[in-house]
Phi, psi and omega in degrees: 000121176247155176210154169227145185234144170219155178264118179278322171210181182298339184236012175219132179243159176227125180245132178242126182246136180238129186246138177287152176306328175300326178291321183293317177299320180292322178293322184289310174304319173307310181291330170296315176303314176303316180290323182297335181271343191245346191255161179240133181236130182304134178089357174225148172287148183300128181092357186246003176290128179311140179301328183291324177293305181305315185288329179285325185285324183237033183312300185302313176294326183289320180287334182287321181284330174288326179290314184291320173302320174298315181302316188297317180296315182299311190293317176303316183296315181295319179299317182291323178290321173289335185060045177240165182227104174307143176267350182205188178298159178270143177258107184252126182247110182237152176292159175292331183274133182207093180214167182302147177077355180237155176282176185215122179233137178210169180238154173227145169231140180201165182268138181231165176285147181284152181272130179200163182276117184293135174289155182295117189239009175260142171075025184280146180276138182202146180261136178229131179293142175287157178264129175237131175271118176280114185294334179302312183291323171300317184292333181298312176301313175304318177301318182286325180299323177291316177303311180304330183253016181281154175268146177265123182235148178295143175268156170298146172089177184258357180081203015290163175301146173247171173303143183093348184247166180243129183259132167264114191226151161262139176222159175201150177248149186227141175232116181054042179085344185258144183296136173270120181298138178089334180258080182197144180200154179232143180054047177274116179278107184248115174275115187281147174084000182252010180058041185271341184225176173302137180305322181290328182290308176302322177300322175297310184301325183290354182255353187252127172286167178300126176090358182250168180241162179202166180210156178189168180282132169234129182246123178288138176301154183292338182257025179291138185307318175287103185301328179289358177242346185299121179090351183281146168253130180233160172267115178260130181250138187223131168236135184268115170275330185204157172225115184230167178225164183272127173258107188288148176280168176287138177273093181222178183296331181292323181287323176307315184290339172285345179258013176085012179243155188282336183201169184290322181291336172284334176290316179297313185299324181286320179292319174305317177300314181298314180301313181303318177295313187287317173300324177298320176295317176304308175310312184291323175296324181291317177292322174301317182295327177299307177303314180297314180304320191284323179299314183299330183285354178264359182224154173221139182194156178285143184265139178290124178301329179293327181286327171294320182289326172303318178295321184293313177298317176304311182300315175298313176303313176303312177300313180298333183284319176300316184290321180297327179290335174269010183071036178234178180223169171300316176301336178293343179293337181072029180231150178281164174302322178297316172301317173301315175300315185300318183292327187272353187299315175303318181294324178291317178298317178302314177301314185287328175298321177296317185289322176305305184303312187294320181292323181288322173291326182293322180296318179293325180271359177070026173290152178213163171239120185281167170303320180296320175289324184289318180300325178293324176291315180292323179300314184295323175289324178294321171300322182281330186263342186081008182280159174283130182309308194294309181298329180281327177296316180294317178304314175299331180280318183296316180275356179076005174296345178292336180278326178289324179291321182289320179295318172304307179303320179289323171305311181292327173301318179294311177305318177297324182292320176301315178298315180293339174263003185269163174263102182267122183249124178276146177227166174301144181295144176281149176291135181301142181280146183299136176078021180277343180260170169065047181268355184300144187274144182288152174060041184281336186209168179050039179277162173302129184113359171295107179295346179279340176058058187303000000 
């Protein structure tokens, strides 16, 4: 095998590989030998079928496997000799002919990391906030635990229900006197004052007494996830079956034991430790981002287009997921995909620059990601999503996302190394900025139109 390589651009290479006839012959014979031991042909015992019969019977499959095996061997050999690592899938251009007695020539193109001088990344100075456990936050967690285990008991009087209470309602929407499909539920428990539903709908429920009915005009937002309802005004009819409130359990050792802990004190300690760990990880991430930003200011290089595209797709996917949790969609933003991509381009470029720098440092430091580490990541994802590990792994391999995952893990290792070699100085926490809390979007769940009718 001989090869020649050329740089199409600072981030893309082209390699022409030429194979001698003897190597093609050996690859075909090897594939025939494998088939001979594994296939069954009528009239012959397994493993005793003549090679000529095997080759004639399974010629197309044998030659294709021999060709692919030969290409894989060549690619691994060339990558080692060139000391490069493809950033995405390889573009392989092969001739149609692959046969005995003839050579075989083909080309491959792929993107690589740009060559540039790495900035000094050892011994950098960075500040990191100390972790302080706020007992108010611990108490908030305890309050949520009590609330989740509360009993719902009827309230005295006929109401109407007020914020902090739960109204059990039937509701249905009508437009021009006709029922609106999908906007109907029976015995729906609505917690008032918790922004679980449209503001107009909650206001209507708060006017209806126990056992009575009421109706009012409800307007759906223009960006409502259900497009057939977005911007519409309907007549909502409501009947209140019950008005309840939460009766909280006692915060005692018995409650703690239901959570697998021996006492309330142990419960508080566990909550505090969890808070300390999560805030510590957050503060570490902020310090790492500071280090990375400082390093990026010291370098300039061309970005591989495929790496930028991966970051762009990730950003769009994350945005779509956030909007969906708010009951909205990308289309609800009123912008075309081209406009969204243009807005996100600077962020995608910056993320790609970060990855190029970190992957380059990983290469210099000889860092690696093993198959076992990749499998662990995919297994954890499979556990979270309930998918089959083997199927998910195959999906990653078919789509090429296995390379994206491996590169991300490798970049994370490089960032951890930079942080480990930095001079980290702990500083007092900064006061939280005004408006930093309470960013949950209104009407994110349990809106009228929920077809499940919880």
